[in-house]
SEDODO-826945 format. One record per atom (N, C-alpha, C, O): z, y, x; residue number from 0. Coordinates in steps of 0.001 Angstrom, whole numbers, always signed. Each point is the difference from the previous one (the first is absolute). Layout:
BEGIN
+---------+---------+---------+-----+
!       z !       y !       x ! pos !
+---------+---------+---------+-----+
!       Z !       Y !       X ! NUM !
...
+---------+---------+---------+-----+
% end
This chain:
BEGIN
+---------+---------+---------+-----+
!       z !       y !       x ! pos !
+---------+---------+---------+-----+
!  -23925 !   -7139 !  +34778 !   0 !
!    +817 !   -1166 !    +244 !   0 !
!    +272 !    -641 !   -1440 !   0 !
!    -384 !   -1152 !    -205 !   0 !
!   +1038 !   +1873 !    -795 !   1 !
!    +433 !    -773 !   -1081 !   1 !
!   -1207 !    -552 !    -809 !   1 !
!    +223 !    -907 !    -802 !   1 !
!   -1629 !   +1440 !    +969 !   2 !
!   -1135 !    -395 !    -701 !   2 !
!    -246 !   -1579 !    +714 !   2 !
!    -263 !   -1040 !    -605 !   2 !
!    +432 !   +1225 !   +2015 !   3 !
!    -375 !   -1449 !    +674 !   3 !
!   +1218 !   -1024 !    -404 !   3 !
!    -288 !   -1183 !    -184 !   3 !
!   +1542 !   +1589 !     +54 !   4 !
!   +1133 !    -960 !    -371 !   4 !
!    -426 !    -586 !   -1242 !   4 !
!     -21 !   -1220 !    -161 !   4 !
!    -377 !   +2186 !    -874 !   5 !
!    -262 !    -360 !   -1369 !   5 !
!   -1283 !   -1099 !     +22 !   5 !
!     -26 !   -1011 !    -703 !   5 !
!    -838 !   +1337 !   +1478 !   6 !
!   -1252 !   -1115 !    +301 !   6 !
!    +565 !   -1104 !    +599 !   6 !
!    -518 !   -1054 !    -370 !   6 !
!   +1512 !    +935 !   +1263 !   7 !
!    +396 !   -1181 !    +652 !   7 !
!    +822 !    -835 !   -1061 !   7 !
!     -67 !   -1229 !     -32 !   7 !
!    +873 !   +1994 !    -863 !   8 !
!    +648 !    -749 !   -1002 !   8 !
!    -779 !    -610 !    -979 !   8 !
!    +393 !   -1052 !    -504 !   8 !
!   -1531 !   +1609 !    +136 !   9 !
!    -701 !    -282 !    -880 !   9 !
!    -884 !   -1417 !    +492 !   9 !
!    -204 !    -949 !    -757 !   9 !
!    -239 !   +1018 !   +2090 !  10 !
!    -567 !   -1043 !    +584 !  10 !
!   +1059 !   -1146 !    +126 !  10 !
!    -379 !   -1146 !    -242 !  10 !
!   +1521 !   +1345 !    +560 !  11 !
!    +874 !   -1022 !     +78 !  11 !
!    +461 !    -627 !   -1385 !  11 !
!    +371 !   -1170 !    -105 !  11 !
!    -434 !   +2054 !    -921 !  12 !
!     +67 !    -673 !   -1183 !  12 !
!   -1132 !    -987 !    -449 !  12 !
!    +238 !   -1058 !    -583 !  12 !
!   -1258 !   +1420 !    +848 !  13 !
!   -1231 !    -765 !     -60 !  13 !
!    +353 !   -1450 !    +812 !  13 !
!     -27 !   -1141 !    -462 !  13 !
!    +294 !   +1496 !   +1544 !  14 !
!    +234 !   -1308 !   +1024 !  14 !
!    +957 !    -923 !    -668 !  14 !
!    -250 !   -1204 !     -62 !  14 !
!   +1324 !   +1710 !    -436 !  15 !
!   +1078 !    -799 !    -384 !  15 !
!    -554 !    -717 !   -1417 !  15 !
!    +391 !   -1121 !    -327 !  15 !
!   -1272 !   +1835 !    -414 !  16 !
!    -435 !    -631 !   -1116 !  16 !
!   -1235 !    -712 !     -81 !  16 !
!    -539 !    -282 !   -1070 !  16 !
!     -14 !     -77 !   +2459 !  17 !
!   -1046 !    -564 !     -81 !  17 !
!     -51 !   -1522 !    -410 !  17 !
!   -1067 !    -533 !    -303 !  17 !
!   +2298 !    -158 !    +307 !  18 !
!     +62 !   -1457 !    -194 !  18 !
!    -399 !    -862 !    +986 !  18 !
!    -340 !   -1133 !    -341 !  18 !
!    +311 !   +1498 !   +1693 !  19 !
!    -242 !    -787 !   +1115 !  19 !
!   +1356 !   -1015 !    +237 !  19 !
!   +1127 !    +478 !    +137 !  19 !
!   -1362 !   -1761 !    -112 !  20 !
!   +1145 !    -881 !    +130 !  20 !
!    +662 !     -91 !   +1331 !  20 !
!   +1016 !    -641 !    +270 !  20 !
!   -1749 !   +1383 !    +529 !  21 !
!    +288 !     +41 !   +1510 !  21 !
!   +1487 !    +773 !      +6 !  21 !
!     +56 !   +1097 !    -555 !  21 !
!   +1100 !   -1629 !   +1148 !  22 !
!   +1307 !    +817 !    +154 !  22 !
!    -130 !   +1208 !    +861 !  22 !
!    -619 !      -6 !   +1064 !  22 !
!   +1232 !   +1053 !   -1571 !  23 !
!      -4 !   +1216 !    +975 !  23 !
!    +947 !    -487 !   +1142 !  23 !
!    +993 !    -696 !    -210 !  23 !
!   -1411 !   +1147 !   +1486 !  24 !
!    +837 !    -545 !   +1229 !  24 !
!    +512 !   +1180 !    +575 !  24 !
!    -663 !   +1030 !    -119 !  24 !
!   +1802 !   -1014 !    +759 !  25 !
!    +511 !   +1001 !    +614 !  25 !
!    -574 !     +70 !   +1415 !  25 !
!    -600 !    -974 !    +454 !  25 !
!    +749 !   +1997 !    +198 !  26 !
!    -560 !    +136 !   +1369 !  26 !
!    +900 !    -496 !    +766 !  26 !
!   +1171 !    +241 !    -296 !  26 !
!   -1436 !    -992 !   +1378 !  27 !
!    +884 !    -307 !   +1292 !  27 !
!    -505 !    +672 !   +1136 !  27 !
!   -1214 !     +36 !    +202 !  27 !
!   +2033 !    +503 !    +566 !  28 !
!    -403 !    +890 !    +996 !  28 !
!    -330 !   +1489 !    -322 !  28 !
!    +139 !    +454 !   -1136 !  28 !
!    -603 !    +316 !   +2238 !  29 !
!     -37 !   +1378 !    -361 !  29 !
!   -1539 !    +362 !     +41 !  29 !
!    -552 !     -40 !   +1100 !  29 !
!    -134 !    +368 !   -2150 !  30 !
!   -1403 !    +399 !     +81 !  30 !
!    -154 !   +1281 !    +623 !  30 !
!    +951 !    +781 !     -38 !  30 !
!   -2083 !    -440 !    +638 !  31 !
!     -92 !   +1302 !    +527 !  31 !
!    -431 !    +932 !   -1109 !  31 !
!    -874 !    -320 !    -806 !  31 !
!   +1500 !   +1470 !    +784 !  32 !
!    -151 !   +1018 !   -1175 !  32 !
!    -606 !   +1198 !    +582 !  32 !
!    +508 !    +478 !   +1014 !  32 !
!   -1606 !     +95 !   -1582 !  33 !
!    -728 !   +1257 !    +449 !  33 !
!   +1120 !   +1011 !    -310 !  33 !
!    +443 !    +102 !   -1144 !  33 !
!    +100 !    +787 !   +2363 !  34 !
!    +883 !    +926 !    -130 !  34 !
!    -621 !   +1298 !    -907 !  34 !
!    +784 !    +782 !    -539 !  34 !
!   -2029 !    -641 !    +434 !  35 !
!    -397 !   +1063 !    -642 !  35 !
!    -296 !    -268 !   -1662 !  35 !
!     +12 !    +912 !    -826 !  35 !
!    -272 !   -2311 !    +509 !  36 !
!    -121 !    -320 !   -1400 !  36 !
!    +868 !    -926 !    -558 !  36 !
!    -116 !    -361 !   -1171 !  36 !
!   +1101 !    -110 !   +2025 !  37 !
!    +950 !   -1048 !    -498 !  37 !
!    -507 !   -1160 !    -308 !  37 !
!    +824 !    -744 !    -534 !  37 !
!   -1925 !    +283 !    +675 !  38 !
!    -841 !   -1113 !    -392 !  38 !
!     -10 !    -956 !   +1049 !  38 !
!     +12 !    +348 !   +1181 !  38 !
!     -35 !   -1659 !   -1583 !  39 !
!    -186 !   -1039 !    +913 !  39 !
!   -1431 !    +146 !    +495 !  39 !
!   -1016 !    +158 !    -678 !  39 !
!   +1170 !    -258 !   +2253 !  40 !
!   -1437 !    +122 !    +867 !  40 !
!    -385 !   -1418 !    -152 !  40 !
!    +770 !    -956 !    -102 !  40 !
!   -2173 !    +942 !     +99 !  41 !
!    -876 !   -1059 !    +251 !  41 !
!    -202 !    -381 !   +1423 !  41 !
!    -192 !    +914 !    +803 !  41 !
!    +208 !   -2010 !    -433 !  42 !
!    -151 !    -325 !   +1461 !  42 !
!   -1264 !   -1160 !    +156 !  42 !
!     +43 !    -946 !    +787 !  42 !
!   -1038 !   +1210 !   -1610 !  43 !
!    -995 !    -994 !     +31 !  43 !
!   -1045 !     +13 !   +1172 !  43 !
!    -430 !   +1059 !    +456 !  43 !
!     +38 !   -2306 !     +13 !  44 !
!    -742 !    -174 !   +1191 !  44 !
!   -1383 !    +526 !    -579 !  44 !
!    -365 !    -385 !   -1112 !  44 !
!    -392 !   +1249 !   +1851 !  45 !
!   -1317 !    +572 !    -465 !  45 !
!    -940 !   -1004 !    +114 !  45 !
!    -884 !     +13 !    -857 !  45 !
!    +849 !    -842 !   +1660 !  46 !
!    -902 !   -1122 !    +246 !  46 !
!    -165 !   -1021 !   -1202 !  46 !
!    -999 !    -610 !    -382 !  46 !
!   +2201 !    +620 !     -52 !  47 !
!    +368 !   -1099 !   -1268 !  47 !
!    -638 !    +838 !   -1316 !  47 !
!    -831 !    -444 !    -793 !  47 !
!   +1363 !   +1588 !    +786 !  48 !
!    -884 !    +840 !   -1227 !  48 !
!   -1376 !     -51 !     +49 !  48 !
!    -677 !    -148 !   -1018 !  48 !
!    +201 !    +262 !   +2148 !  49 !
!   -1652 !    -245 !    +215 !  49 !
!    -490 !   -1349 !    -388 !  49 !
!    -928 !    -155 !    -793 !  49 !
!   +1554 !    -794 !   +1353 !  50 !
!    -370 !   -1364 !    -418 !  50 !
!    +228 !    -205 !   -1499 !  50 !
!    -850 !    -657 !    -601 !  50 !
!   +1791 !   +1094 !      -3 !  51 !
!    +263 !     -76 !   -1404 !  51 !
!    -947 !    +749 !    -783 !  51 !
!    -304 !    -453 !   -1103 !  51 !
!    -236 !   +1581 !   +1521 !  52 !
!    -988 !    +806 !    -722 !  52 !
!   -1322 !    -868 !     -89 !  52 !
!    -679 !     -92 !   -1023 !  52 !
!    +371 !    -601 !   +2359 !  53 !
!   -1158 !    -677 !     +86 !  53 !
!    -125 !   -1274 !    -904 !  53 !
!   -1018 !    -350 !    -596 !  53 !
!   +2237 !    -282 !    +600 !  54 !
!     +56 !   -1128 !   -1029 !  54 !
!     -48 !    +328 !   -1365 !  54 !
!    -594 !    -726 !    -798 !  54 !
!   +1195 !   +1807 !    +445 !  55 !
!     -51 !    +610 !   -1304 !  55 !
!   -1503 !    +374 !    -524 !  55 !
!    -492 !    -338 !   -1076 !  55 !
!    -111 !   +1118 !   +2101 !  56 !
!   -1419 !    +410 !    -207 !  56 !
!    -820 !   -1349 !    -402 !  56 !
!    -718 !      -6 !   -1000 !  56 !
!    +845 !    -980 !   +1721 !  57 !
!    -862 !   -1073 !    -118 !  57 !
!    +317 !   -1112 !   -1219 !  57 !
!    -816 !    -824 !    -413 !  57 !
!   +2091 !    +980 !     -29 !  58 !
!    +426 !    -767 !    -804 !  58 !
!    +505 !    +545 !   -1469 !  58 !
!     -12 !    -657 !   -1041 !  58 !
!    +435 !   +1935 !   +1196 !  59 !
!    +871 !    +474 !   -1399 !  59 !
!    -363 !   +1122 !    -632 !  59 !
!    +423 !    +309 !   -1114 !  59 !
!   -1438 !    +539 !   +1966 !  60 !
!    -430 !   +1149 !    -472 !  60 !
!    -763 !     -32 !   -1354 !  60 !
!    +150 !    +903 !    -824 !  60 !
!   -1065 !   -2087 !    +591 !  61 !
!    -846 !      +7 !   -1237 !  61 !
!    +900 !    +146 !   -1279 !  61 !
!    -521 !    +547 !    -972 !  61 !
!   +1868 !    -997 !    +872 !  62 !
!    +914 !     +31 !   -1035 !  62 !
!    +851 !   +1084 !    +180 !  62 !
!    +121 !    +793 !    -934 !  62 !
!    +589 !    -589 !   +2136 !  63 !
!    +948 !   +1182 !     +20 !  63 !
!    -378 !   +1274 !    +517 !  63 !
!    +807 !    +919 !    +134 !  63 !
!   -2089 !    -838 !    +178 !  64 !
!    -542 !   +1310 !    +218 !  64 !
!    +133 !    +288 !   +1611 !  64 !
!    +848 !    -636 !    +627 !  64 !
!   -1583 !   +1480 !     -33 !  65 !
!    +166 !    +133 !   +1396 !  65 !
!   +1139 !    +695 !    +460 !  65 !
!    +425 !    -205 !   +1137 !  65 !
!    +180 !   +1108 !   -2006 !  66 !
!   +1371 !    +187 !    +749 !  66 !
!   +1231 !    -289 !   -1062 !  66 !
!    +851 !    +823 !    -339 !  66 !
!    -957 !   -2109 !     -78 !  67 !
!   +1017 !    -709 !    -947 !  67 !
!    +142 !    +802 !   -1245 !  67 !
!   +1120 !      +0 !    -511 !  67 !
!   -2084 !    +695 !     -73 !  68 !
!    +357 !    +767 !   -1197 !  68 !
!    -337 !    -807 !   -1203 !  68 !
!    +523 !    +307 !   -1072 !  68 !
!   -1291 !   -1244 !   +1142 !  69 !
!    -486 !    -937 !   -1135 !  69 !
!    -453 !    +747 !   -1137 !  69 !
!    -529 !   +1101 !    +159 !  69 !
!    +699 !   -1626 !   -1332 !  70 !
!    -523 !    +752 !   -1347 !  70 !
!    +915 !    +708 !    -649 !  70 !
!   +1180 !    -346 !     +66 !  70 !
!   -1582 !   +1491 !    -823 !  71 !
!    +771 !    +857 !    -724 !  71 !
!    +914 !    -914 !   -1122 !  71 !
!   +1207 !    +220 !    -109 !  71 !
!   -1785 !   -1103 !    -587 !  72 !
!    +652 !    -741 !   -1060 !  72 !
!    +796 !   -1328 !    +378 !  72 !
!    +293 !    -827 !    -864 !  72 !
!      -8 !    +694 !   +2015 !  73 !
!    +526 !   -1248 !    +644 !  73 !
!   +1222 !    -363 !    -871 !  73 !
!    +327 !   -1186 !     +58 !  73 !
!    +447 !   +2033 !    -897 !  74 !
!   +1064 !    -559 !    -852 !  74 !
!    -431 !    -486 !   -1298 !  74 !
!    +859 !    -378 !    -797 !  74 !
!   -2152 !    +343 !    +476 !  75 !
!    -648 !    -425 !   -1294 !  75 !
!    -771 !   -1308 !    +203 !  75 !
!   -1040 !      -1 !    +658 !  75 !
!   +1547 !   -1144 !   -1229 !  76 !
!    -781 !   -1177 !     +92 !  76 !
!   -1506 !     +67 !    -429 !  76 !
!    -360 !    +765 !    -895 !  76 !
!    -360 !   -1447 !   +1445 !  77 !
!   -1540 !     +98 !    -293 !  77 !
!    -311 !   -1058 !   -1283 !  77 !
!    +850 !    -719 !    -525 !  77 !
!   -2102 !    +792 !    +195 !  78 !
!    -302 !    -810 !   -1196 !  78 !
!    +393 !   -1459 !     +58 !  78 !
!    +182 !    -641 !   -1035 !  78 !
!     -38 !     +66 !   +2344 !  79 !
!    +457 !   -1360 !    +307 !  79 !
!   +1452 !     -50 !     -94 !  79 !
!    +480 !   -1127 !    +126 !  79 !
!    +410 !   +2191 !    -338 !  80 !
!   +1428 !     -22 !     -15 !  80 !
!    +624 !    +178 !   +1399 !  80 !
!   +1198 !    +235 !    +164 !  80 !
!   -2126 !    -368 !    +865 !  81 !
!    +603 !    +224 !   +1462 !  81 !
!     -37 !   +1452 !    +493 !  81 !
!    -953 !    +746 !    -227 !  81 !
!   +1890 !    -443 !    +817 !  82 !
!    +133 !   +1408 !    +658 !  82 !
!   -1061 !    +160 !   +1183 !  82 !
!    -308 !    -966 !    +698 !  82 !
!    -182 !   +2117 !    -529 !  83 !
!    -975 !    +263 !   +1090 !  83 !
!   +1043 !    +245 !   +1197 !  83 !
!   +1205 !    +180 !    -176 !  83 !
!   -1863 !    -200 !   +1439 !  84 !
!    +655 !    +132 !   +1151 !  84 !
!    +825 !   +1263 !     +42 !  84 !
!    -637 !   +1022 !    -254 !  84 !
!   +1967 !    -872 !    +530 !  85 !
!    +753 !   +1135 !     +94 !  85 !
!    -398 !    +783 !   +1299 !  85 !
!    -644 !    -519 !    +912 !  85 !
!   +1062 !   +1743 !    -913 !  86 !
!    -132 !    +766 !   +1225 !  86 !
!   +1187 !    -536 !   +1039 !  86 !
!   +1039 !    -520 !    -406 !  86 !
!   -1334 !    +711 !   +1706 !  87 !
!    +857 !    -445 !   +1003 !  87 !
!    +633 !   +1019 !    +653 !  87 !
!    +969 !    -277 !    +707 !  87 !
!   -1451 !   +1740 !    -848 !  88 !
!    +548 !   +1029 !    +610 !  88 !
!   +1397 !    +535 !    -734 !  88 !
!    +671 !    -833 !    -609 !  88 !
!    -353 !   +1831 !    +649 !  89 !
!   +1307 !    +459 !    -611 !  89 !
!     -44 !    +194 !   -1579 !  89 !
!   +1025 !    +256 !    -633 !  89 !
!   -2243 !    -390 !     +49 !  90 !
!     -72 !    +415 !   -1312 !  90 !
!    +328 !   -1232 !   -1102 !  90 !
!    +119 !    +237 !   -1202 !  90 !
!     -14 !   -1331 !   +1670 !  91 !
!    +189 !   -1198 !    -816 !  91 !
!   +1413 !    -586 !    +275 !  91 !
!   +1014 !    +696 !     +50 !  91 !
!   -1046 !   -2162 !    +138 !  92 !
!   +1290 !    -412 !    +116 !  92 !
!     -17 !   -1207 !   +1021 !  92 !
!    +698 !    -988 !    -226 !  92 !
!   -1525 !   +1073 !   +1387 !  93 !
!     -16 !    -969 !    +974 !  93 !
!   +1400 !    +238 !    +760 !  93 !
!    +659 !    -909 !    +504 !  93 !
!    -353 !   +2090 !    -501 !  94 !
!   +1295 !    +442 !    +856 !  94 !
!   +1129 !    -323 !    -762 !  94 !
!   +1064 !    +128 !    +605 !  94 !
!    -995 !    -543 !   -1866 !  95 !
!   +1129 !    -656 !    -718 !  95 !
!    +382 !   -1357 !    +309 !  95 !
!    +933 !    -548 !    -587 !  95 !
!   -1748 !    -127 !   +1658 !  96 !
!    +123 !   -1472 !    +295 !  96 !
!    +329 !     -67 !   +1499 !  96 !
!    -601 !    +719 !    +798 !  96 !
!   +1644 !   -1663 !    -381 !  97 !
!    +191 !    -183 !   +1449 !  97 !
!   -1388 !    -676 !    +725 !  97 !
!    -960 !    -470 !    -611 !  97 !
!   +1114 !    +548 !   +1957 !  98 !
!    -960 !    -472 !    +641 !  98 !
!    -322 !   -1497 !    -268 !  98 !
!   -1129 !    -487 !     +61 !  98 !
!   +2170 !    -117 !    -338 !  99 !
!     -57 !   -1544 !    -424 !  99 !
!    -848 !    -321 !   -1077 !  99 !
!    -845 !    -895 !     +11 !  99 !
!   +1136 !   +1759 !   -1066 ! 100 !
!    -646 !    +100 !   -1366 ! 100 !
!   -1672 !    +277 !    +218 ! 100 !
!    -894 !    -678 !    -508 ! 100 !
!    +743 !   +1682 !   +1266 ! 101 !
!   -1384 !    +568 !    +280 ! 101 !
!    -835 !   -1056 !    +887 ! 101 !
!   -1204 !    -144 !    -213 ! 101 !
!   +1846 !    -564 !   +1178 ! 102 !
!    -638 !   -1035 !    +710 ! 102 !
!    -184 !   -1264 !   -1037 ! 102 !
!   -1090 !    -572 !     -28 ! 102 !
!   +2062 !    +183 !    -743 ! 103 !
!    -228 !   -1075 !    -916 ! 103 !
!   -1198 !    +344 !    -797 ! 103 !
!    -915 !    -825 !      +0 ! 103 !
!    +773 !   +1974 !    -716 ! 104 !
!    -878 !    +129 !    -860 ! 104 !
!   -1516 !     +60 !    +621 ! 104 !
!    -986 !    -400 !    -621 ! 104 !
!    +942 !   +1024 !   +2093 ! 105 !
!   -1154 !    -220 !    +524 ! 105 !
!    -563 !   -1453 !    +468 ! 105 !
!   -1163 !    -403 !      +9 ! 105 !
!   +2300 !    -215 !    +356 ! 106 !
!    -473 !   -1478 !    +200 ! 106 !
!    -275 !    -994 !   -1145 ! 106 !
!    -851 !    -885 !     +81 ! 106 !
!   +1737 !   +1126 !   -1289 ! 107 !
!    -197 !    -981 !   -1154 ! 107 !
!    -784 !    +740 !    -889 ! 107 !
!    -677 !    -684 !    -767 ! 107 !
!    +582 !   +1967 !    +657 ! 108 !
!    -937 !    +704 !   -1180 ! 108 !
!   +1015 !     +79 !   -1172 ! 108 !
!   +1175 !    -366 !      +6 ! 108 !
!   -1917 !    +947 !   -1048 ! 109 !
!    +844 !    +314 !   -1135 ! 109 !
!      +1 !   -1285 !    -827 ! 109 !
!    -767 !    -928 !    +259 ! 109 !
!   +1674 !    +898 !   -1290 ! 110 !
!    -265 !   -1217 !   -1118 ! 110 !
!   -1220 !    +295 !    -643 ! 110 !
!    -217 !   +1191 !    -226 ! 110 !
!    -612 !   -2009 !    -110 ! 111 !
!   -1449 !     +30 !    -395 ! 111 !
!    +153 !    +642 !   -1501 ! 111 !
!    -925 !    +644 !    -495 ! 111 !
!   +2112 !    -859 !    -164 ! 112 !
!      -8 !    +766 !   -1194 ! 112 !
!    +340 !   +1415 !    -234 ! 112 !
!     -41 !    +527 !   -1112 ! 112 !
!    +414 !    +131 !   +2322 ! 113 !
!    +400 !   +1236 !    +180 ! 113 !
!    -838 !    +949 !    +706 ! 113 !
!     -69 !   +1178 !    -351 ! 113 !
!    -637 !   -1706 !   +1442 ! 114 !
!   -1003 !    +748 !    +779 ! 114 !
!    -941 !    -828 !    +783 ! 114 !
!     +61 !   -1227 !     -82 ! 114 !
!    -970 !   +1846 !    +872 ! 115 !
!   -1028 !    -630 !    +430 ! 115 !
!     +29 !     -96 !   +1697 ! 115 !
!   -1033 !    -225 !    +631 ! 115 !
!   +2195 !    +402 !     -54 ! 116 !
!    +153 !     +59 !   +1289 ! 116 !
!    -114 !   -1451 !    +571 ! 116 !
!    +814 !    -878 !    -287 ! 116 !
!   -1905 !    +685 !   +1132 ! 117 !
!     +15 !   -1394 !    +472 ! 117 !
!    +944 !    -203 !   +1136 ! 117 !
!    +442 !    +975 !    +607 ! 117 !
!     -79 !   -2310 !    -261 ! 118 !
!    +979 !    -528 !    +843 ! 118 !
!    -823 !    +215 !   +1514 ! 118 !
!   -1128 !    -476 !    +127 ! 118 !
!   +1702 !   +1135 !    +861 ! 119 !
!    -661 !     +33 !   +1289 ! 119 !
!    +552 !    -891 !   +1047 ! 119 !
!    -288 !    +114 !   +1191 ! 119 !
!   +1103 !   -1015 !   -1685 ! 120 !
!    +544 !    -992 !    +912 ! 120 !
!   -1084 !    -854 !    +364 ! 120 !
!    -787 !    -511 !    -796 ! 120 !
!    +783 !    +368 !   +2169 ! 121 !
!   -1087 !   -1075 !    +527 ! 121 !
!   -1250 !    +912 !    +470 ! 121 !
!    -802 !    -358 !    +863 ! 121 !
!    +751 !   +1622 !   -1574 ! 122 !
!   -1186 !    +786 !    +290 ! 122 !
!    +184 !   +1251 !    +917 ! 122 !
!    -889 !    +565 !    +636 ! 122 !
!   +2288 !    -223 !    -692 ! 123 !
!    +412 !   +1085 !   +1221 ! 123 !
!   +1165 !    -794 !    +425 ! 123 !
!    +701 !    -744 !    -686 ! 123 !
!    -601 !   +1086 !   +2176 ! 124 !
!   +1097 !    -377 !    +676 ! 124 !
!   +1438 !    +913 !    -571 ! 124 !
!      +2 !   +1008 !    -706 ! 124 !
!   +1084 !   -1700 !   +1243 ! 125 !
!   +1318 !    +777 !    -264 ! 125 !
!    -270 !   +1300 !    +721 ! 125 !
!     +25 !   +1066 !    -615 ! 125 !
!    -249 !   -1126 !   +1734 ! 126 !
!    -244 !   +1405 !    +764 ! 126 !
!    -767 !   +1030 !    -725 ! 126 !
!    +330 !   +1186 !     +28 ! 126 !
!   -1482 !   -1689 !    -760 ! 127 !
!    -915 !    +644 !    -499 ! 127 !
!    +699 !    +554 !   -1403 ! 127 !
!    -379 !   +1040 !    -539 ! 127 !
!   +1228 !   -1700 !    +129 ! 128 !
!    +578 !    +471 !   -1445 ! 128 !
!   +1103 !    +927 !    +372 ! 128 !
!    +173 !   +1017 !    -672 ! 128 !
!    +736 !   -1344 !   +1895 ! 129 !
!    +912 !   +1040 !    +445 ! 129 !
!    -731 !   +1314 !    +262 ! 129 !
!    +360 !   +1052 !    -528 ! 129 !
!   -1345 !   -1141 !   +1316 ! 130 !
!    -920 !   +1346 !    +164 ! 130 !
!    -291 !    +680 !   -1203 ! 130 !
!    +211 !   +1212 !     -48 ! 130 !
!    -634 !   -1771 !    -864 ! 131 !
!    -348 !    +718 !   -1207 ! 131 !
!   +1049 !    +633 !    -813 ! 131 !
!    -178 !   +1060 !    -601 ! 131 !
!   +1387 !   -1796 !    +591 ! 132 !
!   +1263 !    +512 !    -591 ! 132 !
!    +270 !   +1160 !    +828 ! 132 !
!    +342 !   +1005 !    -623 ! 132 !
!    -417 !    -915 !   +1867 ! 133 !
!    +490 !   +1204 !    +894 ! 133 !
!   -1003 !   +1212 !    -344 ! 133 !
!    +379 !   +1164 !    -133 ! 133 !
!   -1641 !   -1576 !     +14 ! 134 !
!   -1062 !   +1106 !    -432 ! 134 !
!    +529 !    +536 !   -1398 ! 134 !
!    +273 !   +1182 !    -212 ! 134 !
!    -175 !   -2121 !    -630 ! 135 !
!    +385 !    +710 !   -1344 ! 135 !
!   +1229 !    +827 !     -91 ! 135 !
!    +100 !    +920 !    -812 ! 135 !
!    +937 !   -1288 !   +1741 ! 136 !
!   +1085 !    +773 !     +80 ! 136 !
!    -289 !   +1293 !    +652 ! 136 !
!    +740 !    +960 !    -221 ! 136 !
!   -1779 !    -858 !   +1023 ! 137 !
!    -282 !   +1240 !    +774 ! 137 !
!    -627 !   +1069 !   -1111 ! 137 !
!     -75 !   +1210 !    +218 ! 137 !
!    -320 !   -1794 !   -1325 ! 138 !
!    -706 !    +770 !   -1078 ! 138 !
!   +1158 !    +890 !    -895 ! 138 !
!    -218 !   +1021 !    -651 ! 138 !
!   +1167 !   -1543 !    +781 ! 139 !
!   +1321 !    +666 !    -907 ! 139 !
!    +573 !    +974 !    +610 ! 139 !
!    +280 !     -24 !   +1198 ! 139 !
!     -21 !   +1105 !   -2081 ! 140 !
!    +589 !   +1175 !    +407 ! 140 !
!   +1297 !    -113 !    +615 ! 140 !
!    +661 !   -1009 !    -244 ! 140 !
!    -163 !   +1970 !   +1067 ! 141 !
!   +1187 !     -63 !    +726 ! 141 !
!   +1157 !    -309 !   -1156 ! 141 !
!    +713 !    -990 !    +161 ! 141 !
!    -557 !   +1709 !   -1148 ! 142 !
!    +871 !    -136 !   -1072 ! 142 !
!     +59 !   -1535 !    -596 ! 142 !
!   +1064 !    -610 !    -100 ! 142 !
!   -2164 !    +135 !    -232 ! 143 !
!    -104 !   -1278 !    -466 ! 143 !
!    +345 !   -1109 !   +1061 ! 143 !
!    +653 !    -997 !    -308 ! 143 !
!   -1125 !   +1228 !   +1568 ! 144 !
!    +311 !   -1058 !    +831 ! 144 !
!   +1576 !    +117 !    +343 ! 144 !
!    +561 !   -1070 !    +237 ! 144 !
!    +132 !   +2122 !    -191 ! 145 !
!   +1421 !    +123 !     +55 ! 145 !
!    +637 !    -616 !   -1182 ! 145 !
!    +947 !    -739 !    +267 ! 145 !
!   -1202 !    +854 !   -1307 ! 146 !
!    +524 !    -711 !   -1167 ! 146 !
!    -287 !   -1597 !     +29 ! 146 !
!    +809 !    -847 !    -377 ! 146 !
!   -1907 !    +627 !    +815 ! 147 !
!    -319 !   -1621 !    +143 ! 147 !
!    +867 !    -454 !   +1249 ! 147 !
!    +672 !   -1028 !     -77 ! 147 !
!    -688 !   +1652 !   +1006 ! 148 !
!    +798 !    -447 !   +1322 ! 148 !
!   +1660 !    -151 !    -503 ! 148 !
!    +700 !    -986 !    +228 ! 148 !
!    -362 !   +1957 !    -807 ! 149 !
!   +1502 !     +34 !    -178 ! 149 !
!    +337 !   -1251 !   -1164 ! 149 !
!   +1106 !    -518 !    -153 ! 149 !
!   -2261 !    +207 !    -556 ! 150 !
!    +287 !   -1159 !    -937 ! 150 !
!    -337 !   -1482 !    +423 ! 150 !
!    +562 !    -988 !    -474 ! 150 !
!   -1512 !    +967 !   +1388 ! 151 !
!    -277 !   -1215 !    +200 ! 151 !
!    -119 !    -583 !   +1427 ! 151 !
!     -78 !   -1220 !    +142 ! 151 !
!     +62 !   +2116 !    +994 ! 152 !
!    -129 !    -460 !   +1346 ! 152 !
!   +1388 !    -404 !    +395 ! 152 !
!   +1002 !    +589 !    -406 ! 152 !
!    -984 !   -1678 !   +1262 ! 153 !
!   +1088 !    -755 !    +518 ! 153 !
!    +413 !    +427 !   +1352 ! 153 !
!    +946 !    -576 !    +537 ! 153 !
!   -1578 !   +1548 !     +69 ! 154 !
!    +367 !    +541 !   +1407 ! 154 !
!   +1172 !    -162 !    +347 ! 154 !
!    +378 !    +399 !   +1101 ! 154 !
+---------+---------+---------+-----+
% end
């Protein structure tokens, strides 16, 4: 248990030091907590996850990898000065951002001097973007999802 708490403290420190300008938001209402683990339970629509996985496979897998794992050197800029696509699973920092920031990044892309993420606005529907985001969140470990939820979700 102490090892898990230490890991969570380290992850929380990384989260707080990420530099995301989105404010941390308090939860309103009572999230469902798993009585065995003490972590926030996910209540995702399985059909939405499947739709998101299909949209991801058709549009995102070439850069971010089949399971959102991306490239090992995603923190190092390439020869063009741009950062490669980051992992979207628990190993990188997608979970350091609110749903709103994730959605904006997908719709608008990254600033051209920082990365090569194209804008998907007008190419994907809002529903498709929402579905992809739910699929991405389904990749996160329970501990990472718990930290993300407690810092960003408005339920």
